[in-house]
N, C-alpha and C positions, 0 to 999 in steps of 0.2 A: 344732497350730497353728489359729487361729479363722479360720473363712471371712469373707471379705470382704463385706462388705453391699452389697447392689445400691445406687447413687445414686438418689435421689430429689429431683428439681427441683420448683418452683414447678408446670411443666405437668402434671407428673404427679400431682401433688396436686391440682389441679384437675381433671384427668380422672377420678381415683378419686372425688372428691366428686359430680361429675356423673353417674358411673355408680351410685353409692349414694345420689343425692338423695332418694329417697323413705324411706329409712331414717334421714334426718336431720330429718325432722319431728317426732320424739319422742327424737333422741338429740343430743348435742353434744360427743361424743368418737370420734376415728377413729384406732385404732392401727394403723400401717402397718409392716411388714417392710422396713429398708432404713435407709439415713443420709441425712440433709436435707443437700442440695449447702452447702458453705461460701460465703457471700457471697450466698446467696438470701433473698430478703426474709423476716424472720420473721413480718410481719404484712401482709396485703394484703386486699381484697375481690374477690368474684367473684359472678359470677349462678348461681344454682341453682334451674332452672325458671323462675319469675317474680318470683324475690326475690334480692335484694342480700344477702349473709351476709359479716360479717366473718371471716375467718380468721386463728388464729394458729398458726405450726407450731413444734415444738420437738423436740430430739433427746434422748433419755433413754437410758442402757445401764445404769438398776437402777430394780427396783419402787420403791423408795421415791423416785427421782428421777419417775418418772411419777406416783406417787400426791401429791406435792408440787404438779406442776403442774396436775394436777386439781382439787386443792385450791383453789390461787388462782383458776382458771379459774370456780371455782362462786361464789367470793366476789367477783369483781372484773368480770367480763365481762357484757355484755347476755344477754337470755334467747336471742336469735338467732345468737350466736357460736358459731363452732365451733373446739375444740381438735384440732389434728392431732398426734400424736405418733409419730416414727419412732422404731425402736428394734431391737435384735439379739435380745430375750428372747421365746422361746417362750410359747404360750398355757398350759403348764402350769407355768410360771415366774411369770405375771400372777395366776393366780387368779381365782376366779369373780367376788369382790366388785369389783375392778376391771373385769374384761369385761363385766362384767353391764351397765355404762354405755356400753361402746361400741358403735358400727354392726357389726352382725352377731353382736355379742357375741365376736368374735376378732379377731386381728391380721390385716388385710388384706395379702395379698401382691402385690406389683407383676408385674402380665404387662405389659411393655412392647408386645409383638405385639398384644395385646389392644386396649390402650390407643390406641396407633398407627391401629389399624384404626377405631377408635371417633372418634378425633379426625377422620379423613380421610372418615369416615361410608361407608367402603368394607366390601362384604361379605366380602372376604377379602383375604388378603397373599399376593405372589409367594411360593411354596414358598420360595425360594433367601434370603427375608428372614427365616425361622426358623432358620437357620443359626447356629452360635455366632459364626462370623465376621462376622455380620451386626450382632452387639450393638452395635457403634458406631454403626451407623446408626439402630438404634430409640431409642436414647439422645439422640442429635444431634436427631432429628425432634422428641420431646418437649420437648426443652432449646429449641429453636429456632422453636417455634410462635408464628407473629406474634400480634400482638394481635388482630386480627380473625378468628383461626382459620385452619387449612388450607382451602384450597380443596375442596369437597366432591366425592368421586371416583364415589360411587353404583357401584361396580362392583370389580372388583380390582384393588387399588393395585399396580401393577409397580414393580420394583426402578428402572426408569429414572425412572418419573413422580416417585417417593420422592425419588431422589437430584437430581433435578432441581428438585423445589420446595425440598429443603434448601439446593442451592448458591444459589438465587434470595434464599433468606431469610437464610443467612449474609452471603454477599456484598453484599447489599444491592442487587440489581438490579433490584428491582420499580417503582422510581420513589419510594416515599415514605421511603425508608431503612430499612424495616423488612420490603420484601418482599413487603408484601400489596397495594400499588396496584392491581398488574396481575398477572391470573392468571398462576401459574408456565410454563402451557403457551403462552402469548402472548408470554412473554420470550425474545428471542433470546439464546441461549448460544452464542457463536462467539468465534472469535479476535477479531474486532472490537469485539464488545461489551466483552470482557474488556479490551482495551487501554484503550480509553475509561474504563472502570471504574479501571484502574489510576493514571488522573491524578485520580482523586476524591481529597478530603482524607482520607476515614476508609476509603476500601474495602480499601486494601491491609493497612490496621492490623485489619481486621475477620478478615480470612484469618490473618494472621501470629498473631493469638491463640487461636487453636483448637488443639485437642490434636494431638499429634503423628498419632495413628492416623488422626483425622478430616482434617486436611490431606493424608496421604499419598493416602488413599481419593480425594477429593475431586479430587486433582492427578491419579490414576488416571483415574476416570471423564472428567473433562474433557479428559484428552490423548485419549482414544478418540472423544470426543464431538464436541469441538470442533477437534480437529486437533492435531498435534504442536507447533504453536508455542507453545500455552498451558502446558505445563510449562514451557518454559524461563521465561516470563512469571512463573509461580508461584513459580519457584525463586528469581527475582530480588526476588518479594514477600518471601519466607521470609527473605531475606539483608538486607531493609530497603533494598533499591533499586527498589521497585515505580515509584515517581515519576520515574526516570530510565531504566526499562525502554525506553519507545520510543525514547528518544536514544541508548541503546545498542544497541538494534538497528538502529539506521540506520548507526551506526559499525560494524556488524559486516560492512556491505556490501562492506568493503574487503579481505575474506578471500574473496569470492568469484574473486577472482584467485588460480589455483593456482600464481601464480611470486611471489605475496606474500612481500617478504623476511623474514626472522627477526626483524629489529625489529620490524617492522608485527604480525607475528603475537604478538610479545612484549609490544607495547602494547595490544593488543586485550584478551589474557589479564590483562594487569593491569586492566583497566577492569570486566572481568566478576567478576574475583576467583574464590574457590572455587567458583560458581555457572558458571565457564566450560564452556559446552555444546559437544559434539562440532560438527564442521565442518557436518555435514549438518543437524543439528539448528539451529545459527546460521542459516544459509540459509533456512530455513523460517521460522525467526523472522523475519529480517529480511523477506522477501516478505509477512509478513503485515503488519509495521510500515508498509512502504511503501502496501500497499494501503490500508489505514485512514488515510494520510496525503492520498492522492490524494483520498479522499472528501472529506475534512476541506478540502484545498484548492478543491476545486470548491464546498463550501459557505462558503468564505470571501470569495470576491469580493461585495465590495458589503455584506460582514456584518463588522462591525467585532468583536463577540464570538468568532467565527469564527476571523477572522484572528488574534486575540489568542491563542487554543487553540493555531493551528498553529506560530506562530513561538515559543511558550513551550516548542515541543518542539524546535523547528530550533535556536534560539538555545542552548540546553543543550546539544545536542548538537555544535554548534561551540565551544561553551565545554570540556566534554569532551576534543573531538578536539585542542584548543590544548594544554590542560592536558599528552595524552597525546603531543603531538608526531605527531600523524596528519593535520594539516591538510594537508601537501604530497601525503600520498597519497589524499587524498580529492578533489582538484580535479576528476575526473570525475562526481564522484557527482551525481545528479540531485533532489538536495533540500537540501542545505545551503545556507543563505545565502553562505558563505565559497566554496564551490564555483561558485555562479552569479556572484560578484563574479570569479573565476579566469578563468572561461568568457567573462565579459564583455570582462574584459583583453585574453584572446587575440584578440576581434573587432577591439577598437580600436586594437590594437597592430599588426594586420596591415593596418586601414585606413589607419592613421596613415603607413605606409610604401608606401601607394597600391598594395596587392597585393590587387585585388578577388577574385581566386579563393581566395586562403588566408581572406580576410575573410569571404567567403560560406561556406565550410566551417567557418569558425568558430563563424559565425551558425546552422548547421544543428544544430551541436552543442548552442549555447544554445537552440534551439527544442525540442530535447529535454528541459530543466529543467523540472522541475514549478511551480517560482517564476515563469515566464514571465508567467502570468496576473496573479500578485499583484504582480509588478513590472512594469506593462505599461509605466510610462514608461520606465524603463532599458532594457526590449528595444526600445521605438520609439526610443530614443538610438542603440541598437546597430545598428539595422536603417538607419536614416539616416545613420550612419557607413559602412556598407557601400555604401550608394546613393551617397554622395560619391564613395567610391574610385572604383566604377564610371564616374563622371561624369569624375574626372580622367583616368583610363585612356583616355577617348575622344581621338581627336586633337583638337586646339585647334579650337574654332569660332572664327567670323569672324563681322562684321558687314560685309553687303555693299550693305544699302541700310537705309534707316529703315522702309520696309514688311517687309522680312524681319529686321530687328530687334526689332520688336516682336511680329512673329506668332512669331518663334523664342522671345521671352521668355516669351511665355504658353504655348507648347506644350512647351519644353524649359529654358530658364534658369530661369524662375522657379520650377520644381520645384527646381531646385540651391538657389535663395533660401529655399524651405520646408524644405530640411535642414539649411542654416545657421542656420536660427531654431533648432532643436533642438541644435545642435553648438556652438552658443554658450552656450546654458543649461548644458551640461556634463552630468554624471553625475546624474541626481537623488538617487541614493543616495550622494553626496558621496566617492566613492573618487577618491583624487588621482591614481592612476597613470591611470584611464580618463580622468580630467578632462584631464589633459596629453596624452594622445592626441588627444580630442577639440579641445582648442585648436588642436595641430598641423594636423590635417585642417581645421578651421575656417579658418585662416590660410590653407592651400593653396587651398581652396574660393575665399575672398576674393580671393586675388591672380588667380584666374583670371578672376573675374567683374569686377573693376576693370579688366582690361585690354579685356573685353567693352564696360563703360561708357565707357572712354577712346575706343574705336575707334565705339563709337555718338554719343557727344557731337560726334567731329568730321564724323560723316555729317549728323548732325542741323542743325549749325551751315550746312553748305552747303546742305541741304534747305532749311533755315527762310527762306531768303532770298527764295525763289521763290515756296513753296508757297502754293497758295489753296484754297476750297473747290473751285471749278470745274478745278483743275491739282492735285490732291493729289499725285502723283508716285508712285502707284500704290499711296498709303496712304488707310486708312479714318480721316479726321477725326472727331474727337470732335462736332462739329458736323453730322456727318452721319449719325450712327448712328440717330437716329429714321428719314430717309429710307431708309438701306441695310438696317438690322438689324431695325426695328420695324414698318414698313410691310410688308413682306413677311408677316410674323406676322399683322397686322391684315386682311391681304388673304384671308385663308383665312375669314374671317367671325365668328371667336370675338376679341372685344376684348381685347388684351393687357393685362397687368398690369407695367408699368416700375418696378421697383426701384432707384432709384440708391443704392448703396453707396458715399458719400461717402470716399474715401481707399484703397478697396478696391486693394490691390496683386494681382499674379499670383499670388503666393504664397498668399494669403489666397482667391482667387478659385477656384482647382484644387482647396482644400480644401471651399469649399462646393459645388462642381458635383460632388464624388465624393459627399457625404453627400446630396445631392438626387437623384442618380440612385440610391442605395440605397433611397429614399423612395419610389420609384416614377415618376420624372419622366424622361422622354425628352428628352435633349439633342439639339436638331437644329443643323446647319450648311450654308451654301450649299455644293452640289456641285462639288468641285474640278474642274478641267481632266484631262483624261484624261491618266493617269498621275502625278497629284499626290495625297498621302493628305490625307483630310479634315480641316481644323483649326479651331479656335474663332477667332472672329474677335475682332482686337485694334486699337484705336483708337490713335490719336496725340491726345495732350491738347493742350489751348492752351498758350501758353507765356508766364509760367512755370506751372507744374503746379500752381496754387493754385486753391481753390474759387471765388474771386470771378470769376475770367474762363472756367475748363473748366466749372464745371457749369451756368452760365447759358448757354454756347455749347451744352451736351449738351442742355438742356431747351426751348431757342429754335429750334434747328436753325439757327443762324447763329452766326459768330464776334462774340460781343460779350461785354459783361460787366456786372454788376448785381448786384442783391440777390434776395430772395425774389419780391416785385413784378414784378419784370421776368421771373424765373423763369416765374411763375403765368401771366401775361398771355400771352407768348411761347409756351410751350406750349399754351393752349388755341387760339390763332391758328394754329400749325403744323397742329394737327389738324382745325380748321375749315376751313383751306385745302383739306383733302384730305377735306372732306365727313364729320366725324366729331367727336362730342362728346369733349371730354375736361375731365378735372379731376385738378389737382395738389395734394398733400397734402406739409405740411412738418412739422417735429417737431411743433409745437405743436396740429395739429388731427388727430394719429393715434391717442393714448392714448384709451380711453373714460372713462365716470366708473364708478362702483361698479357691480359685477356685469358690467360690458363690459370686455374686454381691448380692445379696438378700438372706436374713436369709431363712434356711430350715423352720423356721416356718411362715415366712409370705408366701413363695411359697406353702406349704401343706395348709393353708387356702385359696389362691386364688384356690386351685382344688377343693374346695367344694363348696355347695350350701350356705355357710353362708355368710351374708353381712359382708365386710371386709372394716374396717378404717383406714388409715394411715395418720398422722401426719407429714408433712414436715417443717422444722423449716429453711430452708434455705434463705428465704426473712427476717424472723424475727430477726435471727442471723446477716444478711447483714446489719440492721439498727443499730446494735450496731456494728460492727468492719467494717463496708464498704464492699460493694460488690467487689469482685474480678472478673477483667478481665473488660469486657465491662461496662462501666458505665451509658450508655443510655438507653439500652433495655434489656430484659430479654427473652430468649429462653428456650426451652425444657431442653437444656442441661445444663444450669444454674442452675436449682435446683437438687440437689442432690437426684437419686433415681427415679427422676420422669419420665425420657423416659423409663426405666428398667420396672417400675409399669405398665405404658401404653403399651408397649409391652406385657408385661404378661397377661396383662387384657385382651387386643384383643385376643391373643391366646386362652384364655378360654372362649371367646365370652362375657365378660363381660362389662357391661355398666360402665361408670365412670362419676361422678359426683365430678366434680372441685369446691372447693368452700373455702372461707376465713373466718375467723373468725371476722378479723377487715382490715381497710387498714393501710395506712402509708401517713407520708409527708416526704420530703426530707429536708437534710440540704442544704440551697443554701448559707451559707457564710454570710448572710446579719444579722441573729438575734443573740441575746445576751440573757441571763439568765434573767428573767423579775424580777424585783425588788419585785415581791410579791411571789417568789418562795419558800419563809421562810413559807410560810402560808401552814399549813397541810402536810400531809404526802411526801415522797420524791417521786415525779412522774414527767415525761418529759413534759405531755400536759394537767394536771389536779391535780385542788389543791381546798382547801375549802377556804372560805372568801368570799368579795364582788369584784363582778365581775368589771373589768376596761376595758379601749378601747381594742379592739380586742378580748374579752372575752364574752363568754355569762354564765348567772346561769341556772344551769339543775336541776330539782327538780322534784322526781315524783317515781312511782314504778318501774320503768326501771333503774333508778339509783341507783348502787349497792355498790357506793361506799359513803364515808363521811356522812353515815347516811340518804342518801337520798337525800343530797342536795351537788353538788358540781358546780365549775366554772372551763370551758374547754375554751380554746382561738381557735376562728374558723380562725384568722391568722394563716398562716403556720411558719412566723418567731417569735412567741413564745414559748418560753421552760421555763422550771423550775430546769432543771439540767444541767449538763455539756454538751459539745457540742459532738453529735455522728452523723453517718451517715443517721440516720432519726429517726423518732419518730412516738408516735402514741399514743391515749386516748384523744384526742383533739374533738372539735365537725366540723370539716371540712368535707366536701362530702368525700373528699378521705378518712377518717379516718372511718368514720359511715358506708359509703356504703359498703355492702359485696355482693361480685359478685357470681352468681352460674352460672355454665356451665356445662350441661349433653349432655355428649359424647354416642355417639351408636355406636357399631362396626358394626350392620348391621341394616337397615333401618325398619327390620321386628321385631324388639325388640321397635319399637316405642309406647309409652305408649298411650292409651287411651284419646283422647282429647287434645293430643298434634300434633306437626308437625315439620317437617324438619326447620331449620333456614338456609337459604342460605347463603354464603359469602357475599354475596351482599346486602341481608338484613340486616348483622349484623355490616356493616360498614355505619357510616354517609356519606350522599349524598356528604358533602363538603369535604370530606376526600378522595375521589377517584379520580382517575387522569383525567378519562374522563368525570367527571363531569362538566357543564357547569358553568364559572363562576358567584358567586351570585353578585348582583347588590344592594348596600345598599338602604334602602329604605328612601325616603328625610325626614329630621328634622321633618316638620311638621307631617307628615303621621305617626312617629314614636312615638312622642309625644301624639297624637290621641291615638294610640293603647294603651299608659302605661298608659293614663287617663282612659280608658274605665273601669266600674266594673267588678268585677269578680262575676258574678251572676251565679245560678244554672243552668243546662240543664233543658231547658222544657219537660217534658216527652208528654205533649199534642202536640208539634210542628208538624206541616205537614212536611211529609216525603216529599224528592223531586221528581217530575213522572219520571217513569223509562222512559229509552230510549226506543223512538218509540211510548208513549202513546199519543193519541188524534188522531184528524184525519188524520194528517200527521206527519210522523216522524221527528226528527228535522233535518237530513240531507237531508230531501226533500224539505226544506224550505230553499230558497238563502237569505241570511242575505244583506240587501241593505247598498251600500258604502255611502260616503258623499255626491257624487254627483247624488244619486240616481239609480245607476245602480245596478246591482246585482254583489256581491263578486266573484271574481274567485274561481272556485274551486281549493282546495288544492292539490298540486301535489301528485300522488302515492308515496307511500312507494317504499323504495330498494324490500321489500320481496313482496310486491304487483306486482311491475313490474316483478319480477322473476316467480311467478307462471303464470303469464299472457304471457309469453314469449313463442316462439315455441320450443327453446331449452328445457325448462321443459315439456312441452306436449309430445315431444321425449322422453324426460327420463323417464317419467310416462309408456311407456312401458315396462320397465325393472323391475317394481314393482307390484306386482300380487295385491296389496290393498294399493295402496298411500293413505297418511294421506290428509284430508280434506286442501285445498289450502289456507284456512283461518288460518290454526293450522301454515302450513310451512312458511305462509308470517309473522306470529307472532314471530316465532322463528328467521327468519332471521333478522325481525327488532330489535329484542330483542338482537340478539349478535351484531349487527352493532352499535346500540345506546350505548351499554357498552364496547364498544372499541375492539370487536372481540373477547372476551373472557368471559365466564360464568361458574360457577360451575354448575353441571348436575343438583342440587338442585334447583338452580334458574330458570334454562331451564324450569324445570319442572313447577315452578310457572309460568313461562310465557305461558306455553302451558294451564294451569288451567284457566289462564286469559281469554281464549277463548271460556271457558265452556267445554272443553273436558278435561278429567283426563287421565295421561299417568304414570302407576305405575311401567311398566318396560320401563325407561326413556333409558336406557342404548340399548335396542332393539330398541326403536323410533329413536336413532340417528343413528344406525346401519341403518335402513330404510331410514333416510334423507340422509345419505353419498351416496346411491343409486341414488337419486332424483338430488343431487346436485354435486357429484362427476364426472364432465362429463370426460369422456374417462381418469378415474382413477386418475384426477388432483385430489391432496389433498385440495379440496375447505373446507370441514368440515371435523373435526376429534379431536380425544383428545390427550393434551398434558399433562405435569406434571404427569405422572405416571397414567392417567386415571381421575385423579381428576379436569379436566379443560376442557371445549369444546371450542374448536376456530375454527371461521369463517375467512377465509382469504378473504376480502371484493374486494381488488383488483383482485384475481384470480377469485372470483364469478364473478365480472364483465367482465372479460376476456374470461368468457367461455359462458356466457348467454347473453351479449352484445357487440360481436365482433368488430361489426360497429362502436362501440364509444373509442375502444381502440387503433384503428388506427390512 
């Protein structure tokens, strides 16, 4: 039996020619012992020394064949061309006449090890590579050499380095398709890289086309080097499932449950087919796929290409799951779009049945889904549903007066309006089941809000008959805003910027205030009476709540009506009467020319000590034409010129007062023009005549239209003109309430008798995510509460005894339990445990003057109760509650970091560009109670 000839490829031929380049100067024939690979190019050019030579290769098994090839070459080839003949004939068979024309006058033997060493520029090879079992590696290295050659190693070529170079070249991991763009040692060869590679068009095919031995050896090496997930991946590639490998890995997560039913196991096995790995191998592969997808999802935020890459895998996984009947088994999966929708449905279903605790639990589950970041709009809708459910679970609120109504609307009910704007839009993902739940929840919130509007309208009608600027009935009137909200700010010595956002409702105002706080503004409010919470100021608009009367009254400081000329004259006169210069800008005077966003006049005015007023019409314009872009929320960027004006004001150290002239209601598609629309002048939300259902008759000195008497609807679905995006002029809380937000660039500009309003105090408790779920009061209790007469507070009532008064303090007296035994002491709080720990005592050695233990404990407890984050202003309030005042809160937090950040671990610190303080509770427990974390 004849011996098998060693294979010879193009790279081997080139290596031989390079080795014997000197002999080719006077020789044009090269005889090689071996067989030229089938499919290899018969002709090519190569560089020998400094010359480019043309090479023709032919395999011949007889002397006559070789002589014929040589004769043809001599006749037809150019002088510099080289003929390479591979053959199995020995030198004794060829004879001297033929061998005399050949390089070295003999048949050259291919030594793959020698050639590999030469091609890598190595001084020697790893001894293991000389073994017979490694012949595949040497042959593969010669065959796979990139066009630019192997990266030179200038030393011993180890087996690992050689296999790594081969993997990079064979799989095309180097960046340009042939493995040469990036040095092999700089290419990450790990599961993540190979999963990315499996999604390339040609990558898996390159591996599948390799010989059996080489594939098996590369799979073995990659499993040892890149981890046990890689052999599973490569097995799928060999089976032609490489493009689906990541999708299949995701579906394998269903077998994490040891109790997975046989049908599920069978379905997964059917998807993997003959390459079904063992469960342990599948778990490792699934984890690798999930890790890669987490990174991809992080990159996909704001990156359209990366987003498409993510959903190409996830959508394919969903399709495979549906085909295999696995969708129901994967509803708790953290990656699939179908599981995101299923978890979203659980949130909306619980919220729709007004079960806030179940809705919150479902939302917590949804929060763990990796697609939350990519489906931020759908997650926002789910969050709003939970908040709405919380609000509905609270005892039904009442409107006790106009003043209390507008204040409560800005502080609480307007947040419900903010939620309903999102609920009304439904699920941005278009899921019909979730959409139905959103609709049901919207209707429930709307019904409660309508009851409040009806109550408010009744209070408004009685109040309007007698209310005037001197006798406002406890209300802040829109014409008194300059005197009562803006003048105190101006009295600090820094001229304020008054920004009038025409038509800004409470729902819009709270969103803008939230964003302004994140950008470094400190919101200020008048210090409330003892025992009362700090609240934003809310004024009452003129009636009807339209621009012609409310904005003019706001800017002139008196109840009047008129246009821009009246507003400008009145604004200047008001401030002149208080010995200050003032200038007012309307729409036409705000925008700048080429190269300037704001006009030169606005910029010049802001650089002076004058009070500057600017009227922004974006919101009011949107009511006529429809809001462009996001329909469910407003941001600083949505209001033309607002962000630029805020930035310029901060640059000049100016306080800013954001105020509306009136609010608005939105068109929800359920209203139609009232049959009474023809009565009186053409206005969207007020008319003259007699009041009908959903309307109220308003009369008195504050009614500036209709001869002092008008009819205005309190129901939002009543209008008297054609359909628009929104309306104002009616008697609803959303239209009559005038939000007032005072923003300071520096706390040093705090007006006398005012205080900072931390973010946490500005947000209703039911809105905050970490707030415990409210429990609805029993029906009997609620009825009794509603039947209680609303009497006046007794001025002579006894005040409660202060804590600690009497012979014994309350904390010294044990309360008896039902069985007569003393009640057990309440467990110590986290903060109290921290300051009592040995670790804390040791940390105090690093602080020259540590704060009192009760202050530190109060800070820890406040942050833990608030969900680990608080604004610095809220933290200062928590410190003040202990009886200690910290004016330099930043310095105080730095001191706390020395106490709590054991060995430099970031237990306490600033996030959000310094606007939020964060306590890592888990890390705190690990550092101060290490025995509990074991």
